[in-house]
C-alpha positions in Angstrom: 81.1 55.3 -18.5 80.1 56.0 -14.7 77.0 56.6 -12.9 76.9 59.6 -10.2 74.4 60.2 -7.5 73.5 63.4 -7.3 71.1 66.1 -6.0 67.6 66.7 -8.0 68.9 70.4 -8.4 71.9 69.2 -10.2 72.7 71.4 -13.1 73.4 68.6 -15.6 70.4 66.6 -13.9 68.5 69.6 -14.6 69.3 70.0 -18.1 68.8 66.2 -18.8 65.4 66.3 -17.5 64.6 69.4 -19.6 65.8 67.4 -22.6 63.5 64.6 -21.6 60.3 66.9 -21.1 61.2 68.3 -24.6 61.3 64.9 -26.3 58.2 63.7 -24.7 56.4 67.3 -25.3 57.3 66.8 -29.1 55.9 63.1 -29.3 52.5 64.0 -27.5 52.0 67.2 -28.9 51.5 68.8 -25.5 53.9 70.2 -22.8 52.4 68.5 -20.0 51.3 64.7 -20.8 52.3 63.0 -17.3 49.0 61.8 -15.7 50.6 61.7 -12.4 52.5 64.4 -9.8 56.0 65.6 -11.5 58.5 64.4 -9.6 60.7 66.9 -7.4 63.1 67.2 -5.0 60.7 66.9 -2.4 59.7 62.8 -3.5 62.6 61.5 -5.5 64.7 59.2 -3.1 67.6 59.2 -5.7 68.8 60.6 -8.8 71.4 59.1 -11.1 73.4 60.7 -13.9 75.6 59.0 -16.3 78.7 60.6 -17.6 81.0 59.5 -20.3 84.7 59.0 -20.3 85.2 62.8 -20.4 82.4 63.5 -17.8 79.7 64.8 -20.0 76.4 64.0 -18.5 74.6 61.7 -21.2 71.7 60.3 -19.3 69.6 60.0 -16.3 67.1 58.3 -13.7 65.8 58.7 -10.4 63.4 56.8 -8.1 60.1 57.8 -6.2 59.6 55.6 -2.9 56.0 54.5 -3.2 55.8 52.9 0.1 55.8 49.3 1.1 58.9 48.4 -0.6 58.3 49.6 -3.8 59.7 52.4 -5.9 58.7 53.9 -9.1 61.3 54.9 -11.9 61.3 58.4 -12.9 62.6 60.5 -15.6 64.6 57.9 -17.4 66.8 59.7 -20.1 69.6 59.3 -22.6 70.7 61.7 -25.0 69.6 61.1 -28.2 72.9 60.9 -29.6 74.3 58.6 -26.8 71.5 56.0 -27.1 72.7 52.7 -28.1 75.9 53.1 -25.7 74.8 51.3 -22.7 73.9 54.4 -20.7 70.3 53.5 -20.0 71.0 49.8 -18.8 73.8 51.1 -16.6 71.6 53.9 -14.9 68.7 51.4 -14.5 71.1 48.9 -12.9 72.5 51.3 -10.7 68.7 52.5 -9.5 67.9 48.7 -8.9 71.0 48.1 -6.9 70.5 51.3 -5.0 66.8 49.9 -4.0 67.7 46.7 -3.4 70.2 48.2 -0.7 67.2 49.6 1.0 65.4 46.6 1.1 62.7 47.7 -1.7 61.3 44.6 -3.5 60.1 46.0 -6.6 60.2 48.7 -8.9 57.5 50.1 -11.1 57.0 52.6 -14.1 55.1 54.2 -16.5 55.5 55.0 -20.1 53.4 56.2 -23.0 51.6 54.5 -26.0 53.9 56.6 -27.9 57.2 55.3 -26.6 57.8 51.9 -28.1 61.6 52.2 -27.4 61.0 52.6 -23.8 58.8 49.5 -23.7 61.3 47.5 -25.7 64.2 48.9 -23.3 62.2 48.1 -20.1 61.0 44.8 -21.3 64.5 43.7 -22.3 65.4 44.9 -18.8 62.9 42.3 -17.0 59.9 44.6 -16.6 56.8 42.9 -17.1 53.5 44.5 -18.0 51.2 45.3 -15.0 47.8 47.2 -14.6 47.9 50.7 -14.3 48.9 52.1 -10.6 48.2 55.4 -9.1 47.7 58.2 -11.2 48.2 55.8 -14.0 45.2 53.8 -13.5 43.0 55.5 -15.6 45.0 56.9 -18.2 44.4 55.8 -21.5 47.9 56.3 -22.9 49.7 55.0 -20.0 51.6 51.7 -20.2 53.0 50.3 -16.8 55.6 47.8 -16.2 57.1 46.0 -12.9 60.3 44.2 -12.0 60.7 42.0 -8.8 64.0 42.9 -7.3 
């Protein structure tokens, strides 16, 4: 498995993000459950795609610069049939390495109360619960985490 840094508009990245949004919409029963501003090419500092040995895109994730040496993990996703293959930890490690190389000191993220699998993954990856930040501060369904790099 390899991790490629790609443009936001990369076709594989766009397809993976569409899969992520469809899964979230099904879990929450609404097409727009994101409390904050949706990520875009204008505010994502880096976007990564995991590819299997045959080159097929199996997962993705990106970082938004929050300023002050902090970043936000956005659009982490692995195809359901590829979960458990190590793609998610590799994507997250690549994003953390990218952030460290730029002098960022922490990463934050928001996930929802209907995503216990995400909570387990981030907790296992060294992220600890923090109060809601930014647009998530008043969101009842948001669960926020942070990792000092």
